[in-house]
N, C-alpha and C positions, 0 to 999 in steps of 0.2 A: 591663723594664717602666718606664714613665714614673714620675716621682717621685710624682705625684698618685695613681697606681694603688697604688704601694707604701704610701702613707699611708692607703689604704682609702677613697678618695673614690669618688664615683659613676663608673660606666663612662664612658670618654672616647673621643673619636675618635683613631685612630692617625695622627699626622702623618707625612708621607713626602716625600722629595725627588723632585719630579716632573721636574725638568730641571736641567741644569748648563751654564754657559757662562763663558768667561773671555776676557780681553782684556789684551794687553800692548802698549805703544807700540813701533813698529818700530825705533827707534834703539837701538843697543847700546853699552854701555860695557864694554870687555874689561879683563882684567888688564893686558894690554900698554898699554892707554890709561892706566891708573892708574899704571903705572910712570913715566909722563912727568909725573905730577902730584905724587906723593909718593914717599918712600923706601920702596919695597916691590918685590916681584917676583912673577911668576906662580907660581913654585915655593912661595914662602912663603904666599901666599894659598890655594893649593890644599891645601897640607899642613895649614894651620890651620882652614880653613873648608869646603873642598870646592867653592868657587865659582870659575868660570872667566869668566863674563860676566853681565851684568844689563841689563835694558831700562830706558831712561831717556826721560822725556817731553821734547818740545821746549818752549821757553819759551812761556808762555801756556796750556799744557794743564794742566787741574786734575783733582783727584780725581773730581769729578762727571762729567767728560768720559769718563774710563776706566770709571767705574761705569755710565754710560749705555750704552756699547757692550756690556758684559757683560749688563746688565739686559735690553735689547731682545732679544738673542739667546736668553737663558734663557726669556723669556716666549714667544717664537716656538716654541722647542723643546718647551714645555709645551702647545702647541696652544691658547694663550690670546692675548688682546690686552691692552694696558695697561689698558683699561677694566675688566678682570676682577680686577685686583689690589686687595686690600683694605687691605694694610699694607706699608710699605716700611721695612726696618731696615738702616741702613748702618753697618757696623763700620769705623771709620777713626780714625787718630790724626793724619791730615793733612787736615782738612776744608778746603774752599775758603776759608772764613773762619770766625771764631768764631760768627757768626750771620748769616743764617739757617742752619739745619742743612743738611748735604749731602743728607739725605733729601728736604728740601723742593726743593732744586735739581734732584735727579734726578726727583722726581715731576713737575715741570714739564717737564723736557727730554724725558721719555718719554711725556708725555700721560696719565699715570695719574690721571685726574680724580676718581676715586672713592676714592683711597687716602689714608690718613693715614700718618704716619711720624715717625721720629726717628733720630738718630745714637746709636751705642753706642761708648764709648771704653774699650777694654780692651787697646790695643796689639796685640801678636801673638796674643792670645787673643780678639780681637774677633769673628772668624768663629765660633768654637765658642760663644761667649756669645750672639751674635746668632741663631745657629741654634737654640739652646735656647729663647730668648725667643720666637722665631717659632713654634717647635714647640708651645710651651705655649699660645700664642694659638689655634692650630689645634685643639689637643686640647680646649681649653675651649669651643670653639664660637664664639669671639669673632671669628674670621676664617676664611675658606675658602681664599684664595690669598694667601700671604705671600711677598714678594720679599725675600730676604736677600742682602745684598751685603757683600763684604769688599774694600775698595779703599784703596790708599795711593799717594801720590806722595812717596816717602821722599826723593827727590833734592831736594825743596824745603826740607828741614830738615837736610841733611847738609853738613858742613863738608869740602870736598874738599881741605883742607890737613891734615886729621886722619886719619892712616892707620889708626887704631884703629876708626874707624866707616865711612869712605868705601868701604872694600873690601867691606862687608857687604851693603849695601842696594840694592834696585832698586824699580821702579815696576810696578804691575799691578792688576788687578781680577778678581774672580770673583763669580758670582751663581748662586743657586739659587732655584727656585720651590717653595715648600712647599704641599702640599695634603693632602687626606684620603685615606688609603690604602684601597683597596677590598679589599686582602688584609691581614688583621690580623697576619700574620706578617712583613710587610715594613714598613720605615719606621724612624723614630727610636725606639730602645728605652729608652735611659736616658742620664743625664748626671751629671757630677760636676765641681763647680767650687769654687775657693777663691781668696782673696787674702791676701797678706802685705804690708801697707802699710809695714812696716819696711824693705823693700827698695826703696822709691821712689827714693831718691837714687842708686841704682846704675845706673839707666837713665832718663833724663829729658831734657826740654828746659827749662832753668832759667828762661827768661824768656818773656814774651808773654802771661801770664795776669794775674790780679788781684794776685798777690804782687809780681811784678816787671813792670809794664807797660813797653811799648817806650819806650826813651829813648836818647839819644846814648850814655849809659854802657853800657846793655845791648847795644847794637849793637857798640860798640867792643870790648867784652869777648867778643863772639861767643857770647852766651848764648841766641841764638835758633836754635841748632843742637842736634841730639841729642848727648848726652854719655853715655858708658858706662864703667862699671868692669867691663871684660871678664871678669876672673877671678871676681868676685862673681856676675855673671850666669851664667857658665858653670857654676859649682858649684851654684847654686840650680836651674838648669834641669835638669842631670843628675839631681839627687836628686829633684826634685819631679815631673818628667815620669814617671819610673818609679813613684813613689809613687801618683800619681793613677790611672795605668793599672792598677796592682795592685788598688786599691780598687774601681774600677768593675767590673773583671772578677770579683773575689771576690763582690761583691754580686749579680751576675747569674749566678754559678756557671758562668762561662765560662773555659775554659782556652785557653792560647796555641794549642794544636793545633786548636781549633775556629775560631779567627780565620782569615779568608782574607787580610786585608790590614791593615797598620798604617800610618796616614797621620798623620805628625807635622808640626807647624809646622816650616818649613824655615829654621832659624836657623843650623845648624851640623851638618855630617855626623857629627861625633863625638858630639854630644848625642843625635841621632836614634838612632844605633847603640847607644849606651850604654843608652837606654831600651828598645830592642828586645831587647837581650841580657838586661836585667833581667827582662822578662816572658817570655823564652824564645821570641822571634820570630826565625826564620831570616831572613837578608838577602833571600832571594827573595820574602818576603812584606812587605818594607818598601819604601815608595815614597820615592825621593829624586830630586828634580829641581833641587836647589839649584845645581848646576853651571851650569845654563842661565839661571836667573832670580835668583839671590841671595835675600836675605831681603826679600820684598815685604810683610812685616808682616801685615795682615789678609787679604791675598790669597793667602798661601802654601798654605793647605789646599785651597781650591777649585782652584788651579793644579795642585797635586799630584794631586787627584782626577781632574782632566782628563787629566793625563799617564797615569794608570792606565787610564782609559777608552780613550785613543788607542792605548795599547800592548797592549790586550786583557787587562789584568790585573784589571780591575774589571768584574764581570758581575752580572746580576740574581740576587738570592738570596745574594750574598756577605755575610759578616759582617765588618764594618769597624769599627776603633777609631780615632777621631781624638784627637789630644792636642796641647796647646799650653801654652807658658809665655811670658809677656810682661811688659813694664814694669808696675810697680805694687807688688809683683809680682802678676801674675794667672796662674792655672793653670786649665786646662779640659780636659775630655775628653767625648766623645760616642760612644755605642755605637749602631750602626745596621745594619740589613740593607738592602742596596742594592736599589732597585726599578726601575731603568731598564734596559731591554733594550739 
């Protein structure tokens, strides 16, 4: 049940994912390419992360450009036009610029003249958070068709001389259109989210905001790139991905045997499988496509859902658990029953 139902509020409309579409730039950056840039190897990267390649934009291509491609296809697959969209939520940590929001830019690029919108910054949890916000807007009757996008151009904030981060990230976008479910058994069932701000320094971009505006000093110190304490992030992600999955399943009286698919944020294969083992999910029910895309931050979950659809592993009626951990630290999970044929 949705949280408002759990709280005893008036009956609400069941939000549902009506369509899904993704987009990645055609250019690829392989582990062999990275071996020429930093002191690393394909074997080391695969062993530590499970990543073999990642998609990277060409110069001048922005987050809104990737988001536009995924958004237009998601709208088409939903049998709608941009004019039908009421609300646009873009989850991203790499907006085209600080303002206006990427949602404004996407709204203009796709011609969604009736829509309002905003960006949501929750790093790797941005898609689960945006999905929850959009779902609640549908459930409350405030919107009928919500476009939820997870998109990031991580290559724009990655230091390709820093082997601790440059091997991890790629660029991509995914979009879903949310609507009202005609079948009350299908759609978004529940969510569970949390933040732990004490972990902020472990994964951040130190400069570029109001605390440290851009200056010669911040540029010289390379503070406009993502920085990560890999060990701290790994430990937090392993523990909290499992924790939040256990909480949402327990509240909904769902066992691992009843789940058809576990779709986690694609940060690291070892983190994903640790959480899966924690909740008792066998590997055949776990979606992992990090080898092909790397960590695309807000786009990883829609990209993973698309992989599951394309390989025939995700079908109408399937019970699916989404989970994410991101910078902040942010933690999120969504329980849903898939409604797309």
